[in-house]
C-alpha positions as CSV (number, residue, x, y, z in Angstrom):
1,X,17.7,-42.9,-7.3
2,X,14.2,-42.5,-8.4
3,X,13.2,-41.4,-4.6
4,X,15.6,-38.6,-4.9
5,X,14.1,-37.4,-8.0
6,X,10.5,-37.5,-6.6
7,X,11.8,-35.6,-3.5
8,X,13.6,-32.9,-5.8
9,X,10.3,-32.8,-7.9
10,X,8.2,-32.1,-4.9
11,X,10.5,-29.5,-3.5
12,X,10.7,-27.5,-6.8
13,X,7.0,-27.7,-7.1
14,X,6.3,-26.4,-3.6
15,X,8.6,-23.5,-4.3
16,X,7.0,-22.6,-7.5
17,X,3.5,-22.9,-5.8
18,X,4.8,-20.5,-3.0
19,X,6.0,-17.9,-5.5
20,X,2.7,-18.0,-7.4
21,X,0.6,-18.0,-4.6
22,X,2.4,-14.8,-3.2
23,X,2.0,-13.1,-6.5
24,X,-1.8,-13.9,-6.9
25,X,-2.3,-12.8,-3.1
26,X,-0.5,-9.4,-3.8
27,X,-2.4,-8.9,-6.9
28,X,-5.9,-9.6,-5.4
29,X,-4.7,-7.0,-2.5
30,X,-3.8,-4.6,-5.1
31,X,-6.9,-5.0,-7.1
32,X,-9.2,-4.4,-3.9
33,X,-7.1,-1.4,-2.8
34,X,-7.2,0.1,-6.2
35,X,-11.1,-0.5,-6.6
36,X,-12.0,1.3,-3.3
37,X,-11.1,4.7,-5.0
38,X,-14.4,6.4,-5.7
39,X,-14.8,10.0,-7.2
40,X,-16.6,12.5,-4.7
41,X,-18.6,15.2,-6.0
42,X,-18.2,18.7,-4.2
43,X,-20.7,21.2,-4.4
44,X,-19.9,24.9,-4.6
45,X,-18.8,27.0,-1.4
46,X,-18.3,23.7,0.5
47,X,-16.3,24.1,3.7
48,X,-13.6,21.4,3.8
49,X,-12.9,20.1,7.4
50,X,-9.6,18.6,8.0
51,X,-9.0,16.3,10.9
52,X,-5.2,15.4,11.1
53,X,-5.6,12.8,14.0
54,X,-2.7,14.1,15.9
55,X,-0.4,14.6,13.0
56,X,2.0,17.7,12.9
57,X,1.8,20.0,9.9
58,X,5.0,20.8,8.6
59,X,6.0,22.8,5.5
60,X,7.8,19.9,3.5
61,X,8.1,16.2,3.9
62,X,10.6,13.6,2.4
63,X,9.2,12.3,-0.8
64,X,9.3,8.5,-1.0
65,X,9.5,6.9,-4.5
66,X,8.4,3.4,-3.1
67,X,5.1,4.2,-1.0
68,X,4.1,1.2,0.6
69,X,1.4,2.7,2.9
70,X,0.6,1.0,6.1
71,X,2.9,-2.1,4.9
72,X,6.0,0.2,4.8
73,X,5.7,1.3,8.2
74,X,3.6,-1.0,10.4
75,X,4.6,0.7,13.6
76,X,3.4,4.1,13.1
77,X,6.7,6.2,12.8
78,X,6.5,9.6,11.4
79,X,3.6,11.4,12.3
80,X,3.9,14.5,9.9
81,X,2.0,15.6,7.0
82,X,3.6,18.3,4.6
83,X,1.4,21.0,2.9
84,X,2.5,19.5,-0.3
85,X,1.0,16.1,0.5
86,X,-2.4,17.7,1.7
87,X,-2.7,19.7,-1.6
88,X,-1.9,16.7,-3.7
89,X,-4.4,14.5,-1.9
90,X,-7.5,17.1,-2.0
91,X,-7.3,18.2,-5.6
């Protein structure tokens, strides 16, 4: 009976360790992603050159409340950029 109690304790411990490790991993990734945003200063009369990298420019795109970036669509998918998205990203 003591053996089964030890086995159950190890299984529960591994389960909790896995959950905590996953949370810490994604927390570190989030901190790294958030800290990479740097403010850029733009001088007056500067010309903005946009390289859309083969994206199609459409008038509107679908708003996604849960934007996971590259993790949400690892195989490419939609290659369109909306005018609203461009305006939001270049304020």
